[in-house]
LOKE-716621 format. One record per residue: x, y, z of N, C-alpha, C, O, CB in turn; residue in three letters. Coordinates in Angstrom, 2 decimals. Glycine has a CB too. Example, Ala and Ser with C-alpha at 12.3 -4.5 7.8 and 13.67 -1.06 7.14 Angstrom:
// LOKE-716621
13.19; -5.69; 7.80; 12.30; -4.50; 7.80; 13.20; -3.30; 7.80; 14.24; -3.32; 8.46; 11.31; -4.47; 9.05; Ala
12.85; -2.25; 7.08; 13.67; -1.06; 7.14; 12.90; 0.03; 7.87; 13.41; 1.14; 8.04; 14.08; -0.60; 5.72; Ser
END
This chain:
// LOKE-716621
-14.28; 26.00; -2.66; -12.92; 25.63; -2.31; -12.52; 26.32; -1.12; -12.68; 27.54; -1.09; -11.96; 25.89; -3.38; Unk
-12.00; 25.68; -0.08; -11.58; 26.38; 1.05; -10.19; 27.13; 0.88; -9.32; 26.68; 0.13; -11.52; 25.42; 2.17; Unk
-10.05; 28.20; 1.56; -8.80; 28.96; 1.34; -7.67; 28.20; 1.90; -7.83; 27.38; 2.80; -8.85; 30.34; 1.96; Unk
-6.45; 28.48; 1.36; -5.33; 27.77; 1.84; -4.20; 27.98; 0.85; -4.29; 28.83; -0.04; -5.67; 26.27; 2.05; Unk
-3.13; 27.19; 0.99; -1.97; 27.28; 0.17; -2.39; 26.75; -1.25; -3.23; 25.87; -1.44; -0.76; 26.45; 0.81; Unk
-1.71; 27.37; -2.14; -1.99; 26.97; -3.64; -0.62; 26.78; -4.31; 0.45; 27.02; -3.75; -2.87; 28.15; -4.48; Unk
-0.77; 26.31; -5.55; 0.44; 26.12; -6.38; 1.51; 25.17; -5.83; 1.25; 24.10; -5.28; 1.07; 27.43; -6.60; Unk
2.77; 25.68; -6.04; 3.94; 24.81; -5.67; 4.04; 24.67; -4.19; 4.46; 23.63; -3.69; 5.28; 25.38; -6.21; Unk
3.66; 25.70; -3.44; 3.65; 25.67; -1.94; 2.73; 24.48; -1.56; 3.12; 23.61; -0.79; 3.10; 27.11; -1.28; Unk
1.57; 24.45; -2.10; 0.64; 23.35; -1.62; 1.26; 22.02; -1.99; 1.22; 21.12; -1.15; -0.82; 23.46; -2.27; Unk
1.84; 21.80; -3.20; 2.49; 20.58; -3.52; 3.62; 20.19; -2.59; 3.78; 19.02; -2.25; 2.99; 20.66; -4.87; Unk
4.41; 21.19; -2.16; 5.53; 20.96; -1.14; 5.00; 20.53; 0.14; 5.55; 19.63; 0.77; 6.36; 22.21; -0.89; Unk
3.93; 21.13; 0.56; 3.35; 20.78; 1.96; 2.69; 19.36; 1.79; 2.78; 18.52; 2.69; 2.19; 21.94; 2.49; Unk
2.05; 19.14; 0.69; 1.42; 17.77; 0.53; 2.43; 16.63; 0.48; 2.22; 15.52; 0.96; 0.57; 17.71; -0.76; Unk
3.63; 17.02; -0.18; 4.78; 16.01; -0.25; 5.23; 15.76; 1.24; 5.45; 14.63; 1.67; 6.08; 16.59; -1.20; Unk
5.36; 16.83; 1.94; 5.87; 16.61; 3.31; 4.91; 15.80; 4.11; 5.39; 14.92; 4.83; 6.13; 17.92; 4.02; Unk
3.58; 16.00; 4.08; 2.69; 15.15; 4.72; 2.70; 13.72; 4.33; 2.53; 12.82; 5.16; 1.44; 15.62; 4.54; Unk
2.91; 13.51; 3.09; 3.02; 12.18; 2.50; 4.21; 11.44; 2.99; 4.09; 10.28; 3.36; 3.07; 12.26; 1.03; Unk
5.34; 12.04; 3.00; 6.48; 11.52; 3.68; 6.35; 11.27; 5.15; 6.86; 10.28; 5.66; 7.53; 12.39; 3.48; Unk
5.66; 12.15; 5.82; 5.37; 11.99; 7.28; 4.51; 10.66; 7.43; 4.75; 9.85; 8.32; 4.55; 13.31; 7.88; Unk
3.51; 10.49; 6.50; 2.64; 9.30; 6.55; 3.52; 8.01; 6.24; 3.38; 7.01; 6.94; 1.42; 9.46; 5.47; Unk
4.36; 8.03; 5.30; 5.21; 6.94; 5.02; 6.01; 6.49; 6.32; 6.04; 5.34; 6.75; 6.16; 7.33; 3.87; Unk
6.66; 7.57; 6.87; 7.39; 7.29; 8.16; 6.58; 6.70; 9.22; 7.01; 5.75; 9.88; 7.98; 8.51; 8.70; Unk
5.40; 7.23; 9.43; 4.38; 6.76; 10.45; 4.11; 5.29; 10.17; 4.20; 4.45; 11.07; 3.00; 7.63; 10.39; Unk
3.78; 4.97; 8.94; 3.51; 3.56; 8.57; 4.66; 2.73; 8.82; 4.47; 1.63; 9.35; 3.11; 3.42; 7.16; Unk
5.86; 3.12; 8.50; 7.06; 2.36; 8.76; 7.20; 2.14; 10.30; 7.45; 1.03; 10.77; 8.30; 3.09; 8.16; Unk
7.05; 3.18; 11.01; 7.30; 3.04; 12.60; 6.22; 2.15; 13.24; 6.51; 1.36; 14.14; 7.25; 4.55; 13.38; Unk
4.93; 2.28; 12.74; 3.89; 1.68; 13.55; 3.15; 0.48; 12.99; 2.32; -0.15; 13.65; 2.94; 2.68; 13.85; Unk
3.48; 0.19; 11.77; 2.78; -0.89; 11.11; 3.73; -2.01; 10.58; 4.41; -1.88; 9.56; 1.96; -0.33; 9.98; Unk
3.69; -3.15; 11.40; 4.57; -4.19; 11.01; 4.31; -4.83; 9.67; 5.25; -5.30; 9.02; 4.55; -5.18; 11.99; Unk
3.05; -4.86; 9.22; 2.67; -5.46; 7.94; 3.21; -4.58; 6.82; 3.60; -5.14; 5.79; 1.12; -5.61; 7.82; Unk
3.28; -3.21; 6.95; 3.83; -2.28; 6.02; 5.34; -2.57; 5.95; 5.88; -2.66; 4.85; 3.51; -0.80; 6.43; Unk
6.00; -2.70; 7.01; 7.50; -2.91; 6.92; 7.71; -4.20; 6.30; 8.68; -4.26; 5.55; 8.23; -2.86; 8.30; Unk
6.98; -5.31; 6.45; 7.29; -6.57; 5.86; 6.98; -6.40; 4.34; 7.75; -6.88; 3.51; 6.46; -7.75; 6.53; Unk
5.88; -5.75; 3.99; 5.67; -5.61; 2.46; 6.66; -4.74; 1.83; 7.02; -5.00; 0.68; 4.28; -5.03; 2.12; Unk
7.20; -3.62; 2.51; 8.32; -2.84; 1.94; 9.56; -3.73; 1.80; 10.24; -3.63; 0.78; 8.64; -1.59; 2.85; Unk
9.87; -4.55; 2.71; 11.07; -5.46; 2.52; 10.83; -6.45; 1.41; 11.76; -6.75; 0.65; 11.41; -6.25; 3.84; Unk
9.63; -6.96; 1.27; 9.18; -7.85; 0.19; 9.50; -7.06; -1.20; 10.09; -7.58; -2.15; 7.53; -8.22; 0.37; Unk
9.06; -5.83; -1.18; 9.24; -4.86; -2.36; 10.79; -4.81; -2.68; 11.22; -4.95; -3.83; 8.66; -3.32; -1.99; Unk
11.54; -4.61; -1.66; 12.97; -4.37; -1.91; 13.66; -5.69; -2.40; 14.63; -5.65; -3.16; 13.68; -3.82; -0.59; Unk
13.14; -6.82; -1.97; 13.69; -8.13; -2.34; 13.35; -8.43; -3.76; 14.15; -9.00; -4.51; 13.17; -9.25; -1.43; Unk
12.04; -8.01; -4.17; 11.56; -8.48; -5.46; 11.86; -7.54; -6.67; 11.84; -7.98; -7.82; 10.09; -8.68; -5.36; Unk
12.13; -6.27; -6.37; 12.47; -5.31; -7.39; 13.64; -5.79; -8.36; 13.55; -5.69; -9.59; 12.86; -4.00; -6.69; Unk
14.74; -6.32; -7.69; 15.75; -6.87; -8.68; 15.25; -7.98; -9.59; 15.84; -8.15; -10.66; 16.95; -7.41; -7.94; Unk
14.28; -8.69; -9.28; 13.68; -9.69; -10.30; 13.16; -8.92; -11.51; 13.35; -9.31; -12.66; 12.46; -10.57; -9.64; Unk
12.44; -7.73; -11.20; 11.90; -6.96; -12.23; 13.00; -6.47; -13.20; 12.84; -6.45; -14.42; 11.16; -5.82; -11.64; Unk
14.04; -6.12; -12.60; 15.22; -5.59; -13.41; 15.90; -6.70; -14.17; 16.26; -6.51; -15.34; 16.28; -4.90; -12.48; Unk
16.10; -7.86; -13.55; 16.97; -8.89; -14.12; 16.17; -9.87; -14.99; 16.74; -10.40; -15.94; 17.71; -9.65; -12.99; Unk
14.96; -10.13; -14.72; 14.17; -11.23; -15.44; 13.97; -10.76; -16.80; 13.77; -9.57; -17.04; 12.75; -11.56; -14.77; Unk
14.04; -11.76; -17.82; 13.83; -11.45; -19.27; 12.44; -11.28; -19.59; 11.85; -12.17; -20.20; 14.38; -12.52; -20.16; Unk
11.81; -10.16; -19.20; 10.42; -9.87; -19.42; 10.19; -8.66; -20.29; 11.08; -7.82; -20.42; 9.75; -9.68; -18.12; Unk
9.04; -8.54; -20.89; 8.78; -7.39; -21.68; 8.39; -6.22; -20.77; 8.03; -6.43; -19.61; 7.69; -7.68; -22.70; Unk
8.46; -5.00; -21.30; 8.12; -3.81; -20.41; 6.73; -3.90; -19.81; 6.52; -3.58; -18.64; 8.22; -2.47; -21.21; Unk
5.76; -4.35; -20.63; 4.43; -4.44; -20.08; 4.31; -5.44; -18.93; 3.58; -5.20; -17.97; 3.47; -4.80; -21.17; Unk
4.99; -6.53; -19.02; 5.13; -7.55; -17.90; 5.69; -6.99; -16.67; 5.19; -7.18; -15.56; 5.99; -8.70; -18.30; Unk
6.80; -6.25; -16.89; 7.49; -5.63; -15.73; 6.59; -4.69; -15.04; 6.51; -4.72; -13.81; 8.75; -4.91; -16.15; Unk
5.86; -3.79; -15.81; 4.97; -2.90; -15.33; 3.86; -3.45; -14.52; 3.50; -2.93; -13.46; 4.49; -2.21; -16.36; Unk
3.29; -4.57; -15.06; 2.22; -5.36; -14.48; 2.68; -5.91; -13.05; 1.95; -5.84; -12.06; 1.82; -6.55; -15.48; Unk
3.89; -6.45; -13.03; 4.43; -6.95; -11.83; 4.66; -5.75; -10.82; 4.31; -5.86; -9.64; 5.75; -7.72; -12.16; Unk
5.20; -4.72; -11.26; 5.48; -3.47; -10.34; 4.16; -2.94; -9.83; 4.04; -2.60; -8.65; 6.28; -2.25; -11.13; Unk
3.16; -2.87; -10.68; 1.93; -2.35; -10.21; 1.23; -3.19; -9.27; 0.58; -2.67; -8.36; 1.10; -2.09; -11.28; Unk
1.30; -4.53; -9.42; 0.72; -5.52; -8.45; 1.48; -5.39; -7.09; 0.87; -5.51; -6.03; 0.84; -7.04; -9.02; Unk
2.73; -5.16; -7.12; 3.48; -5.07; -5.92; 3.28; -3.67; -5.22; 3.09; -3.55; -4.01; 4.94; -5.32; -6.25; Unk
3.34; -2.70; -6.08; 3.09; -1.32; -5.38; 1.65; -1.16; -4.94; 1.34; -0.43; -4.00; 3.43; -0.11; -6.34; Unk
0.73; -1.91; -5.71; -0.65; -1.89; -5.27; -0.94; -2.52; -3.93; -1.89; -2.14; -3.24; -1.44; -2.54; -6.25; Unk
-0.15; -3.45; -3.59; -0.16; -4.04; -2.32; 0.27; -3.04; -1.20; -0.36; -2.92; -0.15; 0.75; -5.25; -2.35; Unk
1.35; -2.35; -1.50; 1.77; -1.32; -0.52; 0.70; -0.21; -0.25; 0.41; 0.20; 0.88; 3.06; -0.64; -1.03; Unk
0.15; 0.20; -1.42; -0.89; 1.28; -1.30; -2.09; 0.73; -0.49; -2.62; 1.42; 0.38; -1.38; 1.79; -2.77; Unk
-2.51; -0.49; -0.77; -3.66; -1.01; -0.12; -3.35; -1.16; 1.38; -4.24; -0.94; 2.21; -4.10; -2.35; -0.76; Unk
-2.20; -1.52; 1.73; -1.77; -1.65; 3.17; -1.73; -0.37; 3.87; -2.01; -0.31; 5.07; -0.42; -2.27; 3.29; Unk
-1.39; 0.70; 3.17; -1.43; 2.08; 3.67; -2.84; 2.45; 4.07; -3.12; 2.92; 5.17; -0.90; 3.07; 2.61; Unk
-3.73; 2.20; 3.08; -5.14; 2.56; 3.24; -5.72; 1.74; 4.41; -6.44; 2.30; 5.24; -5.95; 2.29; 1.90; Unk
-5.42; 0.42; 4.50; -5.90; -0.37; 5.54; -5.39; 0.18; 6.96; -6.14; 0.14; 7.94; -5.45; -1.81; 5.29; Unk
-4.16; 0.66; 7.02; -3.58; 1.17; 8.25; -4.32; 2.43; 8.59; -4.62; 2.65; 9.76; -2.06; 1.42; 8.12; Unk
-4.63; 3.26; 7.62; -5.36; 4.49; 7.86; -6.81; 4.27; 8.36; -7.28; 5.00; 9.23; -5.38; 5.30; 6.60; Unk
-7.44; 3.35; 7.86; -8.76; 2.94; 8.28; -8.69; 2.44; 9.77; -9.50; 2.82; 10.62; -9.32; 1.82; 7.31; Unk
-7.71; 1.58; 10.02; -7.58; 1.10; 11.40; -7.21; 2.15; 12.44; -7.67; 2.11; 13.58; -6.58; 0.03; 11.43; Unk
-6.34; 3.14; 12.01; -6.03; 4.20; 12.86; -7.26; 5.05; 13.22; -7.46; 5.34; 14.40; -5.00; 5.03; 12.23; Unk
-8.05; 5.42; 12.29; -9.19; 6.24; 12.45; -10.24; 5.53; 13.37; -10.82; 6.15; 14.26; -9.79; 6.58; 11.06; Unk
-10.45; 4.24; 13.13; -11.39; 3.45; 13.87; -10.88; 3.35; 15.36; -11.64; 3.47; 16.32; -11.56; 2.02; 13.19; Unk
-9.57; 3.14; 15.46; -9.01; 2.95; 16.87; -9.10; 4.35; 17.55; -9.33; 4.44; 18.76; -7.41; 2.38; 16.84; Unk
-8.93; 5.39; 16.79; -9.02; 6.72; 17.39; -10.46; 7.00; 17.96; -10.55; 7.70; 18.97; -8.64; 7.79; 16.33; Unk
-11.49; 6.54; 17.41; -12.83; 6.68; 17.73; -13.08; 6.10; 19.22; -13.74; 6.68; 20.09; -13.67; 5.96; 16.63; Unk
-12.50; 4.96; 19.35; -12.67; 4.37; 20.69; -12.35; 2.79; 20.72; -12.25; 2.10; 19.70; -14.15; 4.64; 21.17; Unk
-12.21; 2.37; 21.88; -11.83; 0.88; 21.98; -13.05; -0.01; 22.10; -13.00; -1.23; 21.92; -10.90; 0.62; 23.25; Unk
-14.20; 0.68; 22.41; -15.49; -0.15; 22.52; -15.83; -0.85; 21.23; -15.61; -0.32; 20.14; -16.72; 0.75; 22.92; Unk
-16.33; -1.95; 21.35; -16.69; -2.79; 20.15; -17.89; -2.13; 19.55; -18.85; -1.84; 20.27; -17.01; -4.34; 20.52; Unk
-17.90; -1.87; 18.33; -19.05; -1.41; 17.44; -19.00; -2.15; 16.16; -17.97; -2.32; 15.50; -19.00; 0.13; 17.15; Unk
-20.24; -2.60; 15.84; -20.42; -3.47; 14.54; -19.76; -2.67; 13.35; -18.94; -3.24; 12.64; -22.08; -3.77; 14.19; Unk
-20.08; -1.43; 13.15; -19.54; -0.71; 12.07; -17.97; -0.50; 12.04; -17.33; -0.48; 10.99; -20.19; 0.56; 12.06; Unk
-17.47; -0.36; 13.21; -16.01; -0.21; 13.32; -15.31; -1.62; 12.90; -14.33; -1.70; 12.17; -15.61; 0.25; 14.87; Unk
-15.96; -2.66; 13.45; -15.41; -3.96; 13.00; -15.60; -4.26; 11.48; -14.76; -4.88; 10.82; -16.07; -5.07; 13.81; Unk
-16.74; -3.79; 11.01; -16.97; -4.00; 9.54; -15.87; -3.20; 8.80; -15.21; -3.73; 7.91; -18.46; -3.52; 9.09; Unk
-15.70; -1.97; 9.16; -14.70; -1.12; 8.47; -13.29; -1.79; 8.46; -12.60; -1.90; 7.44; -14.62; 0.28; 9.17; Unk
-12.97; -2.22; 9.65; -11.57; -2.92; 9.74; -11.52; -4.12; 8.84; -10.57; -4.32; 8.09; -11.22; -3.39; 11.24; Unk
-12.63; -4.99; 8.92; -12.63; -6.21; 8.19; -12.61; -5.93; 6.68; -11.94; -6.65; 5.93; -13.84; -7.05; 8.58; Unk
-13.32; -4.92; 6.22; -13.40; -4.65; 4.83; -12.03; -4.19; 4.26; -11.61; -4.57; 3.17; -14.47; -3.62; 4.59; Unk
-11.35; -3.32; 5.09; -10.00; -2.82; 4.75; -9.07; -3.98; 4.75; -8.26; -4.08; 3.83; -9.50; -1.72; 5.74; Unk
-9.11; -4.90; 5.74; -8.34; -6.16; 5.74; -8.59; -7.02; 4.44; -7.69; -7.61; 3.85; -8.72; -6.98; 7.01; Unk
-9.83; -7.04; 4.09; -10.14; -7.78; 2.88; -9.51; -7.23; 1.61; -9.11; -7.93; 0.68; -11.60; -7.83; 2.70; Unk
-9.46; -5.92; 1.66; -8.81; -5.23; 0.42; -7.29; -5.70; 0.32; -6.74; -5.99; -0.75; -8.88; -3.52; 0.56; Unk
-6.70; -5.72; 1.52; -5.22; -6.13; 1.60; -5.17; -7.60; 1.08; -4.33; -7.96; 0.25; -4.58; -6.01; 3.18; Unk
-6.06; -8.38; 1.57; -6.08; -9.84; 1.20; -6.23; -10.01; -0.33; -5.54; -10.85; -0.92; -7.27; -10.59; 1.96; Unk
-7.16; -9.20; -1.01; -7.30; -9.29; -2.41; -6.04; -8.74; -3.16; -5.69; -9.26; -4.22; -8.55; -8.55; -2.82; Unk
-5.40; -7.75; -2.63; -4.16; -7.21; -3.22; -3.08; -8.31; -3.20; -2.35; -8.44; -4.18; -3.66; -5.91; -2.42; Unk
-2.94; -9.11; -2.14; -2.07; -10.15; -1.96; -2.32; -11.22; -2.98; -1.40; -11.80; -3.55; -2.17; -10.67; -0.61; Unk
-3.63; -11.46; -3.18; -3.95; -12.59; -4.12; -3.69; -12.15; -5.55; -3.22; -12.95; -6.36; -5.46; -13.06; -3.98; Unk
-3.96; -10.94; -5.86; -3.59; -10.34; -7.14; -2.16; -10.39; -7.39; -1.72; -10.82; -8.45; -4.02; -8.96; -7.22; Unk
-1.37; -9.94; -6.38; 0.12; -9.95; -6.48; 0.68; -11.38; -6.84; 1.51; -11.55; -7.73; 0.76; -9.46; -5.10; Unk
0.16; -12.37; -6.08; 0.55; -13.72; -6.25; 0.23; -14.25; -7.68; 1.06; -14.88; -8.33; -0.15; -14.56; -5.20; Unk
-0.94; -13.97; -8.11; -1.39; -14.46; -9.36; -0.52; -13.83; -10.48; -0.01; -14.55; -11.33; -2.91; -14.15; -9.54; Unk
-0.37; -12.59; -10.48; 0.35; -11.82; -11.46; 1.84; -12.39; -11.54; 2.32; -12.79; -12.60; 0.32; -10.26; -11.05; Unk
2.48; -12.40; -10.44; 3.91; -12.79; -10.31; 3.99; -14.19; -10.71; 4.86; -14.53; -11.51; 4.48; -12.59; -8.86; Unk
3.18; -15.03; -10.24; 3.26; -16.55; -10.64; 3.01; -16.77; -12.12; 3.66; -17.57; -12.80; 2.17; -17.41; -9.83; Unk
2.05; -16.04; -12.57; 1.77; -16.23; -14.09; 2.96; -15.84; -14.98; 3.36; -16.54; -15.91; 0.53; -15.36; -14.53; Unk
3.49; -14.67; -14.63; 4.51; -14.17; -15.40; 5.92; -14.80; -15.23; 6.70; -14.87; -16.18; 4.55; -12.82; -15.14; Unk
6.21; -15.26; -13.97; 7.46; -15.88; -13.74; 7.37; -17.41; -14.19; 8.40; -17.99; -14.53; 7.83; -15.73; -12.23; Unk
6.26; -17.98; -14.20; 6.14; -19.40; -14.62; 6.35; -19.48; -16.18; 6.70; -20.55; -16.69; 4.67; -20.00; -14.19; Unk
6.16; -18.48; -16.86; 6.38; -18.52; -18.32; 7.82; -18.48; -18.73; 8.16; -18.76; -19.88; 5.70; -17.39; -18.97; Unk
8.60; -18.16; -17.86; 10.06; -18.08; -18.12; 10.70; -19.42; -18.38; 11.91; -19.48; -18.61; 10.75; -17.43; -16.97; Unk
END
């Protein structure tokens, strides 16, 4: 293990870096902003819809999973873009695979929400 901060100090620093990452995603990633706005619009449905706790949690997890996947996609894109603008097959593959992960998260979100809301 490399030397460095430990305990609560490490947790505080990690939290600061995480907040910095969320701010960067908000500032530089339009897709992330759109998905956060979708999140804000849909959370009231979770609160108001007559659903069981497990159903609410499943809907919340599919929605937050989309945000998490978008953050990871943005991180992959940033690293690949940092390496260089020249086309490379592996760079394109990394970006395409990360994009595919977002696509699957969107499909999962739609299926979960449609299935649970259609039963109402």
